N, C-alpha and C positions, 0 to 999 in steps of 0.2 A: 766813440760814436759809431764804431764798426765792430760787429761781433758781440759776444756775451749777451745775446738776446734772451728774453724770457721764454720759457716753455709753457705753452698753454695746454691745460687739461680740459678738453672740450667734452662736456657731458651731453649726450643726446639719446633719443629713443628711436629705435628702428624696429618696426614690426613687433611692437609691444615689449621689446627687450631694451633695457637701459645699458648703455655702453659709454666708454671713454676713448677718445683719440687724442694723442699728444702731438702738438704742432709747435715747432720753433717759430717765434714771431719775427720773421725776417723783414717784415714791412717796417720794423722800427729801426733799421739801419740808416746810415747817413742820408742816402738818396732814396730810401724807401724800398730797397730790394736786397736780396741775398747776393747779388752780383758785386756789391761793395767789398765783400770778403775776398773774392777772387781778384778783383782789380787791385786792391791794396797789396795782397800777397805777391802778385806778379810783379808789381813795380818795386816792392822791397827787395825781392830776389834779384831782379834785373840790376838794381843799383849795387847790391852786394857783389854781383858777378861782373860788374863793369860793362853790361850790355846796354845800359842807358846812362846818359850823362845830362847834366844841367843844360837846358836849352834845346834838347832834342824834341822833335815833334812826335807825338803819339798818334798812330794811325790804326784804326780798327774797324772791322766789319761787324755789324751787330743787328739784332732785331729790336733793340731798344734799351733794356736795362743795363747791359754792359756798357753801351755807349754813354749812358747817363752817368754811370759809376766812374768810367775813365775820364769823362769830361770834368766832373767835380774834383776827383782826387788829382788828376793831372794838372788842372789849373791851380789847385792848392799848392802843388809842388813846383809851379812856375813853367809848366809845359804848354805849348800850343797843342791843340787836339783837333784832329780831323776824323769824322765818323762817316762811314759809308753804310747806308741802311736801305733795305727794300722800301719802295715808295708806297706800299700798302699798309704800313704800320700806323698805329693811331696817331692823330695829329698832336696829342699831348706829348708823346715821346719827342717829336720834332721840336716842339716849343720848349721843352725842358732842356734838351741838349743845346739849343740855341741860347737859352737864357743863361747857361753856364759858361758861355764864352767860347764854345767850340764851333767849328765849321762843320756843317752837315751836307753830305752829298747824297741825294736820293737816287736810287737805282731801280729802274723799271724791270718788268718781266722780260721785255725785249732786250735789255742790256745784260740779262743773265740772272736777275733776281739775287738771291742770297749768294749763290756760287759766284755770280758776277761781282758782287760786292767784295768778296775775298780776293778775287783776281785783281780788282782795281786797287786795293790797298797795296798789293805786292808791286803793281806797276808804278804807283806813286812813290813808294819807298825806293824803287830802283832809279827813279828820276831825280829824287831829292837827297841831298846829304843830311846827316844828323837826324835820322828818323828811328823810331822804335815801333816794331810790330808786336803787340801782345800775343797774337795768334791764339785766342782763347780756346779754339776747338782742338788744338793739338799740343798746347802747352801743359806739361805735367804739373806746373806750379798751380794750375787751376784745381787739379785733384788734391794737391798738397794743402791748399787753403782750407779745404773741408776736412781733410784727415787730421789737421793740426788744430782746428778751431771748432767747427760745427759738431763733429763726432764726439770729441771730448766733452764739450759743453752738454750735449744731449745725455751722455753717459752720466755725468755728475748730477745733472738735474733729476734724472730718473732715480738715481741712487738715494737722493734725499727722501724719496717716497718708498724706498726699499724695492724698487722695480727694476726689471731687466727687459730689454726689448725683444719681442718675438719677431718683429718685422719692421723694416724701414722702407718707405716708398717715396719716390720723387719723380716728377716729370723730367724728361731729358730734353734740354736745349743743347748745351755743350756736353752734358753728362758729368760735369765736375761734382755736383752735389751727391748723386747716387754713388759714384765711384769713390770719392774721397771719404764721405761719411760712412759709406759701406765698408771700406777698407779698415777704418778704425774700429767700427762695431764688430766686424767679423773677427778681428784679432783678439777682441775681448769676449765675444759671445759667438763661438764658432757655428752655432746652430741658427743664428738669426737669418731670416729671409730678407733678401734685398730685391725689391721689385721696381724696375723702371716703368714709367708711365708714359703712354702716348695717346693721342686723340684717335678714337675709333674711325673717324672720317679720313684720317691720313696716317695710316700705320707704317711709318717709315722704318721703325725698328724691326717690325715683323717681316716686312717685305724686302728691306735692304735698299730701297730707293723711294723717291718722292711719289706718293700716290694720293690723289684727291686733294681736297682743300679743307681747312678747319679754322676755328675761331679762337683757339687757345694760343694767343700770341706769346712767343718766347720759347715754345717747345716744338719739336718735330719740324725742323726747318726744311731742308731739302736733301739731307744726307745723314749718315751715321758718323758722328765725330770720331776722330782718330783716338781720342782718349777713352772712348767707351769700349769696354771689354765685355761684350754680352755673355761670353762663355763663363764669366765669373759671377754672373748675376742669376737670379731666379726668373720665373716667368714674367714676361711683359704683361702689364695690366692696361687694358684699353678703357677709355672713358669717353662717352659722347660729349661733344662740346656744349650742347644744350643743357645736359645734366650738370656740367661744371658751372655754367652760367647761373643756373637756378640755385645751386648750392652756395655759390659766392654771393648771390643776392640775399640769400637767407642769413649768411654769416653777418653781413652788414646790417640788414634791416631788423634782425631779431636779437643779435648779440652785440651790435656796434663794432664788429670786427671788419673794418673797411679794407678788404683784401681783393686781389685781382682774380681773374678767371682761372689761372693755373693753380691757385690755392684751392679753389672749388674742385678742380680736377684731382688734386692730391688728396683732398678729404674723401671724395668718392672712391678713389683707389685704395685708401686706407680702410674704408668700410668694406670693400670687396675682399681685401686681405683678411680682415677680421672675420668675414663670413666663412673663410676657409679654416681659420685657426681657432675660432671659438669666440663667443661674446666677451670673454674676460681677457683675451689676448692683448698684450701691450703692443700696440702698433703706433709707430711714430712717423711723422712727415714734417714738411715745412710749409708755412704760408709764405710764398716766395716774394711777394711784393704787395704794395697798397693798391687801392682802386683808382687813384688819382690819374693814372695813365690810361684809363679805359672809359672815361666819362662820355666819350663820343662814340663808343662802340655798343654792341648789343648787350653789354653788362647793364646798361641803364634802360633797356627796352623790355617790353613784355615778352617773355620767352615761353612758348607753349610746352607743356609737359607731354612727353610721348611714352608709348609703351616701352617697357624695359628700363626706363629711367629709375634711379634710386632716390633722387632728391625729394620727390613728393612723399616718400615714406619716412623721411628724416624729420624728426621733431627736435630742434635744438633746445636744450634746457638751460644751461649756464656754463660758464667756464671759470676755472681757477688759474691763477698765475703762479708758476714755480719760478721765482725771480732770478735775477742776474746773480752770478756767484762771484 
């Protein structure tokens, strides 16, 4: 139920040119997001190393998907789970975490927002015995999850079509996806381009600190995570949040691919990478999660197209499924 997701070959037309972008269908994981891979791997490794024991409480700071993943997998393994989350995330995230039997602690901007959430997990763990902190932003097992699953799956699925990746792009929340998948791909395809993606309205990766506000939940929180090694990656690709929303809306309404806003951002970023590499370049990405967590956000509202957006020029044609292996 986690991993081994299909690869989608999404055929589209852009400025009269027909192209294909390849996207792992991560919205088909257990809780509807790619974060299930990381949560499962972190817990497996922690059990193997004796850092978590039956009955320990799992405590994590998250912008949503990771909290949902640890809530589901943690409860399945018999753990109590407490999630600290900024209070401006979508209400669906809060409802899902609560429905999975976890305790959720909302954190306001005045309490420190995302960085405050991380601090509070550490304070709670210091007060209570028998706790486990996954520490997704600094835990190398996050990277390993994608190096050992997402990357190899993508490689094998492209191989069934006789293809090699020219580029891989992914939005950076923790950075685990781009770092882990990228590490595997570069070991097998030294020339592959690895592009991290950030919102144009809040270019944390480019500036090194929190700047502005954006609507692509789950990426560009308030800092550059410790596991992100920008020097080993290629140029950061910026995507306007409105452009990402419009593309995600198109994927759902035109192809029936009900994915979230960050998936729209990844598609736009993959298109931009293809603009540099050529129409026939094999560019891969991930559809990070489903749209069910965003039904109360701007994803379901009319979004105006603006100058410089790419989505108005994208005509989605159809997609093929390169199935589970």
